[in-house]
C-alpha positions as CSV (number, residue, x, y, z in Angstrom):
1,M,107.7,-34.3,-54.5
2,K,106.5,-37.2,-52.4
3,A,106.4,-37.0,-48.6
4,L,108.9,-38.6,-46.3
5,D,107.6,-41.9,-44.9
6,V,109.9,-42.0,-41.9
7,P,109.5,-40.1,-38.6
8,T,111.5,-36.8,-38.4
9,L,113.0,-35.3,-35.4
10,A,110.6,-32.4,-35.3
11,T,107.6,-34.7,-35.2
12,M,108.9,-36.9,-32.3
13,D,108.5,-36.4,-28.6
14,V,112.1,-36.4,-27.4
15,A,112.1,-34.0,-24.5
16,S,114.3,-35.0,-21.5
17,R,115.0,-38.5,-23.0
18,R,118.2,-40.3,-23.6
19,V,118.8,-40.1,-27.3
20,F,121.2,-42.2,-29.2
21,V,122.4,-40.2,-32.3
22,R,124.1,-42.0,-35.1
23,V,126.3,-39.4,-36.9
24,D,128.9,-39.5,-39.6
25,F,132.1,-38.1,-38.1
26,N,134.3,-40.0,-40.5
27,V,136.4,-36.9,-41.0
28,P,139.8,-36.6,-42.7
29,M,142.8,-36.4,-40.4
30,E,146.5,-35.9,-40.7
31,D,149.3,-36.4,-38.3
32,G,150.1,-33.4,-36.1
33,P,152.8,-32.7,-33.5
34,N,150.5,-33.9,-30.7
35,G,148.5,-36.6,-32.6
36,P,145.9,-36.7,-35.3
37,V,144.5,-33.4,-36.5
38,I,141.1,-32.9,-38.3
39,T,141.6,-31.2,-41.6
40,D,138.0,-30.8,-42.5
41,D,135.2,-30.6,-39.9
42,N,132.3,-30.1,-42.2
43,R,130.7,-33.5,-41.3
44,I,130.8,-32.5,-37.6
45,R,129.3,-29.1,-38.4
46,A,126.5,-30.7,-40.5
47,A,125.2,-32.5,-37.4
48,L,125.1,-29.4,-35.2
49,P,121.4,-28.5,-35.9
50,T,120.2,-31.8,-34.7
51,L,122.5,-32.0,-31.7
52,K,121.7,-28.4,-30.6
53,Y,118.0,-29.1,-31.0
54,L,118.2,-32.1,-28.8
55,R,120.2,-30.3,-26.1
56,E,117.6,-27.5,-26.1
57,K,115.0,-30.2,-25.5
58,G,116.9,-31.3,-22.3
59,C,117.9,-34.6,-23.9
60,K,120.9,-36.7,-22.8
61,L,122.9,-37.3,-25.9
62,V,124.8,-40.5,-26.7
63,I,126.7,-39.9,-30.0
64,A,128.0,-42.7,-32.1
65,S,130.1,-42.7,-35.3
66,H,132.6,-44.8,-37.2
67,L,136.0,-43.5,-38.4
68,G,138.1,-45.1,-41.1
69,R,138.5,-48.8,-41.5
70,P,140.3,-50.1,-38.5
71,K,141.2,-53.8,-38.0
72,G,140.2,-53.9,-34.4
73,V,141.1,-51.3,-31.9
74,D,143.5,-48.8,-33.3
75,P,144.4,-45.6,-31.4
76,K,145.1,-43.8,-34.7
77,E,141.4,-44.2,-35.5
78,S,140.1,-42.9,-32.2
79,L,137.3,-40.4,-32.2
80,E,139.0,-38.3,-29.5
81,P,139.9,-35.5,-32.0
82,A,136.2,-35.5,-33.2
83,A,134.9,-35.3,-29.6
84,A,137.3,-32.4,-28.9
85,R,136.2,-30.5,-32.0
86,L,132.5,-31.1,-31.2
87,A,133.0,-29.8,-27.7
88,E,134.4,-26.6,-29.2
89,L,131.5,-26.2,-31.7
90,L,128.8,-27.0,-29.1
91,E,130.6,-25.0,-26.4
92,C,130.0,-27.7,-23.9
93,E,131.8,-30.7,-22.4
94,V,131.7,-33.8,-24.5
95,V,132.5,-36.9,-22.5
96,L,134.4,-39.5,-24.6
97,A,133.6,-43.0,-23.5
98,H,136.7,-45.1,-23.9
99,D,134.6,-48.0,-25.0
100,I,131.5,-48.5,-27.1
101,V,129.2,-50.7,-25.0
102,G,129.1,-52.4,-21.6
103,E,128.0,-51.7,-18.1
104,D,130.4,-48.7,-17.6
105,V,129.2,-47.0,-20.8
106,E,125.6,-47.7,-19.9
107,L,126.1,-46.1,-16.5
108,L,127.8,-43.0,-18.0
109,S,124.8,-42.6,-20.4
110,K,122.4,-42.7,-17.4
111,E,124.4,-40.2,-15.4
112,L,124.4,-37.5,-18.1
113,I,122.7,-34.3,-17.1
114,P,119.9,-32.8,-19.3
115,G,121.7,-31.4,-22.3
116,G,124.8,-33.5,-21.5
117,V,126.8,-35.1,-24.4
118,M,128.7,-38.3,-24.5
119,M,130.5,-39.7,-27.5
120,L,131.3,-43.4,-27.9
121,E,134.6,-44.7,-29.3
122,N,134.8,-45.7,-32.9
123,L,132.0,-48.1,-33.6
124,R,134.2,-50.1,-36.0
125,F,136.5,-51.0,-33.1
126,H,133.7,-53.6,-32.1
127,P,133.5,-56.8,-34.2
128,G,129.7,-56.6,-34.2
129,E,129.5,-53.4,-36.2
130,K,130.4,-54.8,-39.6
131,G,127.9,-57.7,-39.2
132,G,130.2,-60.6,-40.0
133,D,128.7,-62.9,-37.3
134,R,124.9,-62.5,-36.9
135,G,125.0,-63.5,-33.2
136,V,127.7,-61.0,-32.4
137,S,125.9,-58.3,-34.3
138,E,122.6,-59.0,-32.5
139,A,124.3,-58.8,-29.1
140,F,126.0,-55.5,-30.2
141,A,122.7,-54.0,-31.4
142,Q,121.0,-54.8,-28.1
143,A,123.9,-53.4,-26.1
144,L,123.8,-50.1,-28.2
145,A,120.0,-49.9,-27.5
146,R,120.7,-50.0,-23.8
147,L,122.4,-46.6,-24.1
148,G,119.3,-44.7,-25.1
149,D,115.6,-44.6,-25.3
150,I,115.2,-43.1,-28.8
151,Y,117.3,-43.7,-31.9
152,I,118.0,-40.8,-34.3
153,N,120.0,-41.3,-37.5
154,D,121.7,-38.2,-38.8
155,A,124.5,-40.0,-40.7
156,F,123.3,-39.8,-44.3
157,G,126.8,-40.6,-45.6
158,A,126.5,-44.0,-44.0
159,M,122.9,-44.9,-44.5
160,H,123.6,-47.0,-47.6
161,R,125.6,-49.4,-45.4
162,A,123.8,-52.3,-43.7
163,E,126.0,-52.1,-40.6
164,T,124.7,-52.9,-37.1
165,S,124.4,-49.3,-35.8
166,I,122.7,-48.3,-39.0
167,A,120.3,-51.1,-39.9
168,L,120.0,-53.5,-37.0
169,A,120.2,-51.6,-33.7
170,V,117.1,-49.5,-34.6
171,E,114.9,-52.5,-33.9
172,Y,115.7,-52.5,-30.2
173,F,115.0,-48.8,-29.3
174,E,111.7,-47.5,-28.1
175,S,111.3,-45.4,-31.2
176,A,113.4,-44.1,-34.1
177,G,113.6,-41.3,-36.6
178,V,115.9,-39.2,-38.7
179,G,117.7,-36.0,-37.8
180,F,117.6,-32.7,-39.6
181,L,120.5,-33.5,-41.8
182,V,119.1,-36.8,-43.1
183,Q,115.6,-35.2,-43.5
184,K,117.2,-32.4,-45.7
185,E,119.1,-35.0,-47.7
186,L,116.0,-37.2,-48.3
187,E,113.9,-34.2,-49.3
188,A,116.5,-32.7,-51.6
189,L,117.4,-35.9,-53.4
190,G,113.8,-37.0,-53.4
191,R,113.0,-34.0,-55.5
192,C,115.6,-35.2,-58.1
193,V,113.9,-38.6,-58.1
194,S,110.3,-37.6,-58.3
195,G,108.5,-34.4,-59.3
196,A,111.6,-32.5,-60.6
197,A,110.8,-29.3,-62.4
198,R,111.8,-29.3,-66.1
199,P,113.9,-28.9,-68.0
200,Y,115.9,-31.3,-65.8
201,V,119.7,-31.6,-66.5
202,A,121.9,-34.3,-65.0
203,I,125.7,-33.9,-65.1
204,L,127.8,-37.0,-64.6
205,G,131.5,-37.3,-64.5
206,G,134.3,-39.2,-62.8
207,A,136.5,-42.1,-63.8
208,K,134.3,-45.1,-64.6
209,V,131.1,-45.7,-66.6
210,S,130.7,-48.8,-64.3
211,D,130.2,-46.5,-61.3
212,K,127.3,-44.7,-63.0
213,I,125.5,-47.4,-64.8
214,A,122.5,-47.6,-62.5
215,V,122.4,-43.8,-62.1
216,I,122.2,-43.3,-65.9
217,E,119.5,-46.0,-66.2
218,S,117.5,-44.4,-63.5
219,L,117.8,-40.9,-64.9
220,A,117.1,-41.9,-68.5
221,N,113.4,-41.7,-67.9
222,K,113.5,-38.5,-65.7
223,V,115.8,-36.0,-67.3
224,D,115.8,-33.9,-70.5
225,H,119.6,-33.5,-70.9
226,L,122.5,-35.7,-69.7
227,L,125.9,-34.1,-69.7
228,I,128.8,-36.5,-69.5
229,G,132.4,-35.5,-68.7
230,G,135.4,-36.9,-66.9
231,A,137.3,-40.0,-67.9
232,M,134.0,-41.9,-68.3
233,A,133.1,-39.7,-71.3
234,Y,135.9,-41.4,-73.4
235,T,134.2,-44.8,-73.3
236,F,131.1,-43.2,-74.7
237,L,133.1,-41.3,-77.3
238,K,134.9,-44.5,-78.3
239,V,131.6,-46.3,-79.1
240,Q,130.7,-43.4,-81.4
241,G,133.9,-43.9,-83.4
242,I,135.6,-40.8,-82.1
243,E,139.4,-40.9,-81.6
244,T,140.3,-41.0,-77.9
245,G,144.1,-41.6,-78.1
246,R,145.5,-42.9,-74.8
247,S,142.5,-41.7,-72.7
248,R,141.2,-44.1,-70.2
249,I,138.7,-46.5,-71.8
250,E,136.7,-49.3,-70.1
251,T,137.0,-51.7,-73.0
252,D,134.7,-54.2,-71.3
253,K,132.0,-51.6,-71.0
254,L,131.8,-50.5,-74.6
255,D,128.7,-52.5,-75.4
256,L,127.1,-51.3,-72.2
257,A,127.9,-47.6,-73.1
258,R,126.2,-48.2,-76.4
259,R,123.1,-49.6,-74.7
260,L,123.0,-46.7,-72.3
261,L,123.1,-44.2,-75.2
262,D,120.3,-46.2,-76.9
263,R,118.3,-46.1,-73.7
264,C,118.6,-42.4,-73.5
265,A,117.6,-42.0,-77.1
266,T,114.5,-44.1,-76.5
267,H,113.5,-41.7,-73.7
268,N,114.3,-38.6,-75.8
269,V,117.1,-37.6,-73.5
270,V,119.7,-35.5,-75.2
271,V,123.2,-36.7,-74.4
272,H,126.0,-34.1,-74.5
273,L,129.6,-35.4,-74.8
274,P,132.8,-33.3,-74.8
275,V,133.7,-31.6,-78.1
276,D,137.2,-30.5,-77.1
277,H,139.6,-31.7,-74.5
278,V,142.6,-30.7,-72.3
279,V,145.2,-33.3,-73.1
280,N,148.7,-34.3,-72.3
281,A,151.1,-37.1,-73.0
282,N,150.3,-38.5,-69.6
283,F,149.1,-37.4,-66.2
284,E,152.6,-37.0,-64.8
285,V,153.9,-34.6,-67.4
286,E,153.9,-31.0,-66.2
287,G,153.5,-28.1,-68.6
288,G,152.5,-30.1,-71.7
289,E,148.8,-29.7,-71.4
290,H,146.9,-28.1,-74.4
291,V,143.5,-28.0,-75.9
292,V,142.5,-30.1,-78.9
293,T,139.3,-31.1,-80.7
294,T,140.8,-34.3,-81.9
295,I,142.9,-36.4,-79.5
296,G,146.2,-37.6,-80.9
297,S,147.2,-41.2,-80.7
298,D,149.9,-40.3,-78.1
299,E,147.7,-38.1,-76.0
300,M,145.2,-38.6,-73.2
301,G,142.2,-36.5,-72.2
302,L,142.4,-35.1,-68.7
303,D,139.7,-32.5,-68.7
304,I,136.9,-31.1,-70.9
305,G,137.9,-28.2,-73.0
306,P,136.6,-24.6,-73.0
307,A,134.2,-25.2,-75.9
308,T,132.6,-28.1,-74.0
309,V,132.4,-25.9,-70.9
310,S,130.6,-23.3,-72.9
311,A,128.2,-25.8,-74.5
312,F,127.5,-27.5,-71.1
313,S,127.0,-24.1,-69.5
314,A,124.4,-23.1,-72.1
315,V,122.4,-26.2,-71.4
316,I,122.7,-25.8,-67.6
317,A,121.4,-22.2,-67.9
318,T,118.1,-23.4,-69.2
319,A,117.5,-25.9,-66.3
320,Q,114.9,-25.8,-63.6
321,T,116.5,-28.8,-61.9
322,V,120.2,-29.9,-61.9
323,F,121.7,-33.0,-60.4
324,W,125.5,-33.1,-60.6
325,N,127.8,-36.0,-59.6
326,G,131.4,-36.4,-60.7
327,P,134.2,-34.1,-61.8
328,M,134.8,-33.2,-65.5
329,G,138.5,-33.9,-65.2
330,V,141.4,-34.3,-62.8
331,F,140.3,-31.2,-60.9
332,E,142.8,-31.7,-58.0
333,R,145.5,-30.5,-60.5
334,E,145.1,-26.9,-61.6
335,P,145.9,-27.5,-65.3
336,Y,142.9,-29.9,-65.4
337,A,140.5,-28.0,-63.1
338,G,139.0,-25.7,-65.6
339,G,136.2,-28.0,-66.8
340,T,135.0,-28.9,-63.3
341,R,135.2,-25.2,-62.2
342,G,133.3,-24.1,-65.3
343,V,130.5,-26.5,-64.8
344,A,130.3,-25.7,-61.1
345,E,130.1,-22.0,-61.8
346,A,127.3,-22.7,-64.4
347,C,125.4,-24.7,-61.8
348,A,125.9,-22.1,-59.1
349,S,124.6,-19.4,-61.5
350,C,121.6,-21.4,-62.6
351,G,118.3,-20.1,-61.3
352,G,116.9,-23.6,-60.9
353,Y,117.0,-26.2,-58.1
354,T,120.6,-27.4,-58.0
355,V,121.8,-30.5,-56.2
356,V,125.4,-31.8,-55.8
357,G,125.5,-35.5,-55.2
358,G,128.4,-35.5,-52.7
359,G,131.8,-37.1,-53.1
360,D,134.3,-35.4,-55.4
361,S,131.6,-33.0,-56.7
362,A,131.0,-31.7,-53.2
363,A,134.8,-31.4,-52.7
364,A,135.1,-29.4,-56.0
365,A,132.2,-27.1,-55.1
366,A,133.9,-26.4,-51.8
367,K,137.3,-26.0,-53.4
368,F,136.0,-23.4,-55.8
369,G,134.1,-21.5,-53.1
370,L,130.7,-22.2,-54.7
371,A,129.1,-24.7,-52.2
372,E,126.8,-22.1,-50.7
373,R,125.4,-21.1,-54.1
374,F,123.9,-24.5,-54.7
375,T,120.5,-25.4,-53.4
376,H,121.8,-28.6,-51.7
377,V,125.2,-30.2,-51.4
378,S,124.9,-33.8,-50.3
379,T,127.1,-35.1,-47.5
380,G,127.0,-38.7,-48.9
381,G,128.5,-39.6,-52.2
382,G,127.7,-43.3,-52.2
383,A,124.4,-42.8,-50.4
384,S,123.2,-40.1,-52.7
385,L,124.0,-42.2,-55.8
386,E,122.2,-45.2,-54.5
387,F,119.2,-43.1,-53.6
388,I,119.2,-41.6,-57.1
389,E,119.5,-45.2,-58.5
390,G,116.2,-45.9,-56.7
391,K,117.7,-48.2,-54.1
392,D,116.2,-48.3,-50.6
393,L,118.9,-47.3,-48.2
394,P,119.3,-49.7,-45.3
395,G,119.3,-46.9,-42.7
396,V,116.0,-45.5,-44.1
397,A,114.4,-48.9,-44.5
398,A,115.2,-49.8,-40.9
399,I,113.6,-46.7,-39.5
400,R,110.6,-47.1,-41.7
401,A,110.2,-50.7,-40.5
402,K,110.4,-49.6,-36.9
403,A,107.8,-46.9,-37.4
404,R,105.5,-49.5,-39.0
405,G,106.0,-51.9,-36.1
406,R,107.9,-54.5,-38.1
407,P,111.3,-56.1,-37.3
408,T,114.1,-54.4,-39.2
409,G,116.1,-57.5,-39.6
410,G,119.1,-55.3,-40.6
411,R,118.1,-55.5,-44.3
412,A,116.6,-53.0,-46.7
413,N,113.1,-53.6,-48.0
414,P,111.5,-52.8,-51.4
415,H,109.3,-49.8,-50.5
416,G,111.3,-47.2,-52.3
417,P,114.2,-44.8,-51.3
418,G,112.7,-43.2,-48.2
419,L,109.7,-41.8,-49.9
420,S,106.1,-42.9,-50.2
């Protein structure tokens, strides 16, 4: 595996400094009797190693995150619940600044005691965060940089977005690096991109072939086996002349699916597609699901069947490296969860290096109580896929440029996905 080419927290001198920490506290919430309630705090917990380390170093912490997609200031999208939960987890006071930048916020950041923690309000409340107007974004970036001496990005799930706090503000800090969470993500996913032990098995699922085009193209010259499930499998089956009934097909992607299969064949990648299916008349029908090897004209495939689970599991058992992204069926509904559960169990039992590429796959691993049995479960679905595709994540590119003494410009550069 290639070495990281961005500064890591452990290699930086941060003691007693004001540290601006970009985290990803975009946590799910639901309405409660006294306001919004966090339903899953895993993203907050994921940042704890970095935050605790900085507090132990006597740093003054200014924490920043986005939440949701607010159109301007929206109290329903406030980070107040996240600040309260963080205070519980850190067992210390977390001051919530009721703004993002400005003289009052800057003063608060300077008045923090060593080990003190302040959280800014939702970054997306400010028009400069999304980068629509370059002048506004530049001013916002400079204002953020006045809140700290050192910039640390520990928000892997947002590092593929070229937003101001991710890709532009870095330039205006004294120095910049990545936190422990991002370091772990880059190292784990980097192992799937370069230097993976073989046999290497990739498992892809989900709804659309179009979402996985670049991933398949990237993996075609790296893996030995490609297992395809989920609704996207039916587009591949269709081009092979296999009956798919009323299953979801991307008709405009049939030629592409054929080319992707040809590309895999050229690189001697063995592609495995479902050989049986859990079907029903439609998704809304309850109690009509059954297993078939040939899908009827009035049926739609909603999960891979038990024979496919067995075949996929046999391949996974031989792997030294596994990368999995995308469910095998509509796993949120129990009648169609068996395929995803079976694949997850096979991966968890595999003796190799196993990586879950975030998103629905990570949710499935957690739902089935298997997350801790994987080598690594990514916190970023979109970011992990773009990394595997070989794209340079804007958040990584900005920190690399800062370390090399070049202006970040808020744009990614072509030096590879966080590795050298």
